[in-house]
Each structure stands twice: as C-alpha cells, then as structure tokens.
C-alpha positions as a Markdown table, in Angstrom:
| # | Residue | x | y | z |
|---|---|---|---|---|
| 1 | Met | -148.8 | 53.1 | 79.9 |
| 2 | Gln | -149.4 | 56.6 | 78.5 |
| 3 | Thr | -148.6 | 59.7 | 80.5 |
| 4 | Glu | -152.3 | 60.6 | 81.0 |
| 5 | Ser | -153.2 | 57.2 | 82.3 |
| 6 | Ile | -150.1 | 57.2 | 84.6 |
| 7 | Lys | -151.3 | 60.5 | 86.1 |
| 8 | Gln | -154.8 | 59.0 | 86.5 |
| 9 | Glu | -153.3 | 55.9 | 88.2 |
| 10 | Ala | -151.2 | 58.0 | 90.5 |
| 11 | Tyr | -154.3 | 59.9 | 91.6 |
| 12 | Arg | -156.1 | 56.5 | 92.2 |
| 13 | Ile | -153.2 | 55.3 | 94.3 |
| 14 | Leu | -153.2 | 58.5 | 96.3 |
| 15 | Asp | -156.9 | 58.4 | 96.9 |
| 16 | Gln | -156.6 | 54.8 | 98.3 |
| 17 | Leu | -153.9 | 55.7 | 100.8 |
| 18 | Pro | -155.0 | 56.6 | 104.3 |
| 19 | Asp | -154.8 | 60.3 | 105.3 |
| 20 | Met | -151.8 | 59.6 | 107.6 |
| 21 | Ala | -149.8 | 57.8 | 104.9 |
| 22 | Thr | -146.1 | 58.4 | 104.7 |
| 23 | Trp | -143.9 | 59.0 | 101.7 |
| 24 | Asp | -142.6 | 55.4 | 102.2 |
| 25 | Asp | -146.2 | 54.2 | 101.9 |
| 26 | Leu | -146.7 | 56.0 | 98.7 |
| 27 | Met | -143.4 | 54.8 | 97.2 |
| 28 | Tyr | -144.2 | 51.2 | 98.2 |
| 29 | Gln | -147.6 | 51.4 | 96.5 |
| 30 | Ile | -146.0 | 52.8 | 93.3 |
| 31 | Tyr | -143.3 | 50.1 | 93.4 |
| 32 | Val | -145.9 | 47.3 | 93.7 |
| 33 | His | -147.9 | 48.8 | 90.9 |
| 34 | Gln | -144.8 | 49.1 | 88.7 |
| 35 | Thr | -143.6 | 45.6 | 89.4 |
| 36 | Ile | -147.0 | 44.1 | 88.6 |
| 37 | Glu | -147.1 | 46.0 | 85.3 |
| 38 | Ala | -143.6 | 44.8 | 84.4 |
| 39 | Gly | -144.6 | 41.2 | 85.1 |
| 40 | Ile | -147.7 | 41.5 | 83.0 |
| 41 | Lys | -145.6 | 43.0 | 80.1 |
| 42 | Asp | -143.0 | 40.2 | 80.4 |
| 43 | Ser | -145.8 | 37.6 | 80.4 |
| 44 | Asp | -147.4 | 39.2 | 77.3 |
| 45 | Asn | -144.0 | 39.1 | 75.5 |
| 46 | Gly | -143.4 | 35.5 | 76.4 |
| 47 | Arg | -140.6 | 36.2 | 78.8 |
| 48 | Thr | -141.6 | 33.7 | 81.5 |
| 49 | Ile | -140.1 | 30.5 | 82.9 |
| 50 | Asp | -142.2 | 27.4 | 83.8 |
| 51 | Val | -142.4 | 26.9 | 87.6 |
| 52 | Lys | -141.0 | 23.4 | 87.2 |
| 53 | Glu | -137.8 | 24.8 | 85.6 |
| 54 | Val | -137.5 | 27.3 | 88.5 |
| 55 | Arg | -137.9 | 24.6 | 91.1 |
| 56 | Lys | -135.3 | 22.5 | 89.3 |
| 57 | Lys | -132.9 | 25.4 | 89.0 |
| 58 | Phe | -133.1 | 26.1 | 92.8 |
| 59 | Gly | -133.3 | 22.5 | 93.9 |
| 60 | Leu | -136.8 | 22.9 | 95.2 |
| 61 | Pro | -139.3 | 20.0 | 95.5 |
| 62 | Glu | -142.0 | 19.8 | 92.9 |
C-alpha cells in the first residue's frame, strides 16, 4: 500500500472508532487491518495451504 493510501486508511479507521475509543482499540483495528492485508497478499502470491492439509497436519477431522 502506498503512503498516501495508508494515511487515508488510517483516517477511515479513526473515523469509524467511537469517540471514547482507547489507544488499545485503535491499535487493535490497525492490527486487524494489517493482518487481513498480509493474508490477501499471501493468497495473491500463492502462499496458501489447502484446508485439508492443515486439518491433517493438526489431526483435525475433515
């Protein structure tokens, strides 16, 4: 993401927070946004694992 769009996204996140939001609320929202962006980037670059493989690896039922 480019710097300008990061600033715009930060403003959007701030605008959506309630007036009584805490620093922790803001940091959580930034963390969630950053995590989602990283996941999308990984997916776009083919760095994913099929859910069946994950279930097998952790011994979970299909």
